Structures are given as C-alpha cells and as structure tokens.
Steps between C-alpha positions, in 0.01 A plus 500: 500500500772744607766600248280470192661816363851633551374856521182590686383810681461506876120491479510168315754362748274591792200341332691176448612497864144551623372225269766261628422604856133417452588144403674467835301720738121501505422873494195678360674832449869580457599863457838664443523867593791730415635756747538854366742619766245742643296277733274371223455151356342450157359175360690388190390137475206300637405138440239257630123441507446816706702720265303789352569795271437731793837390636688644201729778629321490838707705746553454874638769729723359773417803716145364514605137549711469817444121496675467162767750604576285805543189283735690268704623795554140615612405147343155535197330349202520735179298524224706663315297763118522515511691829782735397385857435556592137315653207411288198756603240237541229195565719350763270525267197446147628241375747691234695375324816597658832727204566705385204859413412725798426876467445722803436869493402721808448711503185845625601835560329784550750259623770329740261128457434415452132151355530255272677346159430156416643321164492134465600253214536141521619550203735696504824826311565592452133865598537721279721829614659680312222311706240588822684871409494482402133325825401766692691766324295314555175464870583872544441453388141203732456706789634756449227227478235371838607826681432645303210366473148709210379532213744370210293839328460519430873128471569459132413786394725384723786140388467601134500705549815214685669251231401727236649534702818122545518440131441747415776318736734161349420630145510655568838160479668419164342850379589454612859170318539595189301634326811228630734266223396135498600149582385314488831316810615724525808820495294371738234419744780867488604622558143259792459650656814851448360411684179335778697785572740800429276521849352463670839788571738332410829614214723321168453434243773454141381320280751448126473606158615848366434535368146222709341740682266564831674846552351371416150228764542757751627717438193196543275420838657861607449516384137178685413607819677695801368789360708520183290848586372623555853609225741267267686668424832343230724573462870353237731468669839452167678854403401653806671651486846436804719871587500538495120158625387588870504822448303320280246227757443696824517863399455797597714810717489850357512595433861143538627541180702734206533523331164384805300815510289345701215201719422191294425190625323178364644192376318343847500792643303516201268130553419542869409283578198319170535306287747594358839301189590489436874370147548371394843500861616331392822830345612693828476653580842292758688802721573568535127147598403533878575797525262306316230205735553724805455654355184150438365372846581803709409712278276795572729709289739854467635719196464603324820792695641436793267371853549451609139137463381451270202217599264324225304202465269350161580155345479415259780299182457463309825358154557387302802320178588403628847226742602690827548203661672521231767875563520428870554255413778762271655762776489739313268440723198474879488157634414636799303721270291206269434286783363792627291549157343132414458414785262392241242451153650452194278371177650627184327255212535616153605495240225213324677280796405623483140377149421430596138871581457654183643500293179607804296798550730586129494499504119710820496766352731510179297546695176788690659661171604457359147667807349784499752572126489416447132262217600222534246324183623390610846135516602250442780274200529134586575534340844800721579305809394214393724736463795653840430155659484383336826799618704453829689864612455579650841842596361327682213657553156851433625397157630322418173809592299729286717262202486484519118881527482537187714231311310667573166817332628314197633301455177772313312266401215377857455152451651441652843272270699347538850787310662739765367308778678679456832571694816139613548346543842234234551264737681514745206393242240125505450319170430393409148245758393141444404614588152701178494200307628280646226681296239802274486793559267752245395754769421490436128383735226276381217806421294665298777745771600528650845264791542656840460478782749230660286290184524540496876405867520200436277385225736548735794278763335235247397482371855462852636222569248328178598523586869344841429228373268663657196486849651801725433413836653417591859635402840371146448631471143793301364717811455476580872564135589817498289610845616486646148330793338198383296656643184824310567310176556300547178819573308664186638189293422508624141869417471445150637184438296272471802128560468262535793 
C-alpha cells in the first residue's frame, strides 16, 4: 500500500497513514490537525465513518481548550477517561455520546508542536493501553509527514517497522494471558481486574491460597503496564530473616555491618523503573514495615548504614495467603501499610472453585510437557481425567501442575492412567460422581481409540445439562453448575457439537 509512488505530496502520505491505521485500530474518526504557531490547530485530513465536510479546515483555539493544551504540554498521547473533564473536540460539528472513546496525540518534532492527531469512537473503552502506545509511536511518523513533502522512499520501511511494533504491542496481551488458562467466571473476573489495573500506577494486593498463581498474575500486570520494559523484581518475604530483611529490601553501604565488604543495591533499587513483587508480605518483620511504608509513599529510603536518600520509581505488587486484616487486628501488621498496599485488591480463587478450568489446565500442562520433552504420544485416559476432575486440589494450580509432571514420567507408554495420578490426599478425592453413574464408559471412542480430552469435556457438559434438565441459563442452569458464563458454555457446546 505504502510506497506506490516515489514522489507524493504530504496530504497523500497522511491519507495513506490514516488508511493503514484504520486497518489496525478500530476508530470511527481520525483527524490530523496542523499547528499554525499561534495557538491554533486546523484540520487538514479526516478519515472514518464520522468524517464530514464540515471538518474541512475546522480550526481549534488552544486558548479555549485547556484540556488539549495540557495534553500537548505533556508531549504524550492521552486517552480521555469517561469521568475526566474535557470538551468534545468537534462538539459543534458531531453529536457524540457523553461517554465515548477519545484519544489525542501531539505531533512533535524535537519538542516543537507541529500538529495533533485525534481518534474518536462512539463506544467506550475502544483504545487499549497498547493502542495508546502504538499511536504515540506512529505520531512521530505523522510529524515528519507534516513538514516534509518527499518522504516516500523511507515510508514503506518505516511503516513496516511501525506495523511490526504495533503487532507486538497488541500480541503482548494475548501472550500474557496465554498461560493464564481458564474460562470460569471466577477466573475471568481476575483477568478483567488485571486488564483494568495494569495501566495504573497504584499498588496491587493479590490475595489467595498458596499455589493459586499470584506471581503469575503479578507478572501479567507488569507485562501489560507502561513499565513492561522495566525490571520485574520478585522477593519472597517469608524467606527473609529479620536481620537480613532490611539489607535485602533497601541495600547496604560498604562497611555497614560485619561482612558488608561492598555496597549492595537492594530490591527497591533493582526494581527502579519497573515493578517490585513482594510475595508473602504478611511475613515482613514488623520493625521493617515503617521503612517500607515511607518508601511506598515518598519513593525515598536510605541504605543500611547510609545517610544519603535514594530516590526510586517503583510500582509495588504485594501478595499474601493470610488475612492481613486479621494480622492488623492481631498487631502483627501495620494498619497504615495495609491500606497503602490494598489500593486495588484482587482475590484469586482456589482451584476448587474453578472446577470448569481443571481439565483445561491439565491439558495445558500436558501440552507444555509434550513440547518440552518432544513426546508427541502423551495423553490422558478418560479414567485419569475423571480422577483429576474429582479431586479438590487443596494445593491449587501448583499441585495440579506437579501431579501432571509426575504422571507424565510414570506413563511410560504415553497414556496417563488413574494409577499414575499419585500423591493425592485421600480426603480431598470425591467419590465417583452421579455423572459416572448415569452411564458407563469403557474408555474407548467409536473408532476404538482412547477418548480425547474434548470427548471427556463433551461428556462432562452433557452430564451437567442432563442434571439441569437441559437448562443453560439461571442459577440452576448448567452454566452455573459448571462455573461458566452461559455464552462461554454455548460456544463450547457448538465447538464440541453438543445439542441440548
């Protein structure tokens, strides 16, 4: 598309960029405005379903638009939130809903304003943080197009690079969530919270039983955040002794204590520009909590044995398997620190409450093992899947992963059977379900082969439908019984060829 002529005027270049942008970003109106150097912006190009002739040469005075002036001053792309006070950029031309998506990106050349790019959509939440970052990158190219007439020789190469960068940004979200397997309502609620808080800068408190995946969620928040290119530094507070905890967190100066032979940077410094993950925060020594609180509030601390303040820019994600409010009541955790950490709490459900995800996770872990060990012939028998589904998994996802790892080693012939699912607690294994009583299975498919995971899942769904009289919706429907959204269940039924 780009580079179809060696010589093209800037207007044509801008049109091509906007057309390419529309293939990648779902906007309804994209407008490029040129700055005249006297606090005015004039529309020179508009594209999209909402574009109208009334926009031609439409002029905006920055003196009358302090919201746009503020964005330009920051020199960064900005996505206006629904509750953020601002004036619709084209309010006297277009009748947009009170709450809609509006993205604005200054076009700069060496800190000088040359124009403005605006993207609008009538629906809310159309532009993700990845889109905002991509548009900010693309704005550099648009800035050049505004001041140069002949840039076509380099445009194809630049556009290709920008498209790759944009695709990497958009793929990053799918990459992040690819290993956070689960379709249950409880798990989707967690992932929705991750998406919501990732672009913010506030501390996050992850709460849940051991083995529920708190560090994986913390890494996902980091990778989706503007700090993704910065370091992710984990620290397990339960592994710290009281004497070494302060040095581990904040570092120490040379000679601060016996054995301090050189300056050491602590985890806070190592996480500068990124994220510090404090696992098992409830085990942090009480005497160290005031210093952590100060570092959280002010971004300043002193190394052990030092007097010079160290300034850092760090986002904190903390995790715990204990009830911190009970710890506060017991006097083992500071109340002010708790409220500082719990700005955005996320509760991770135990695997027992994610029954619809158990077989999906088992299949995911087995696929990972196949890829890693190059064992293409490795599968579950139906009886093994039934045993996996009936276990309540008190050790949660971590226990499931370890059990599958062990079973894959024991299954010499490549078929994981019930006897390979070992190390389970007897009291956590539920008896054979009524689903099993409803019909016997010999473990063979119609063609004599062992049933696949899909066949086992299909049976599971059919049994749930039978137990609910074919009803999908409602608190007494199959979707609720399986812990799925009705739409997710219907989609899975369609995929598996199941009819009510």
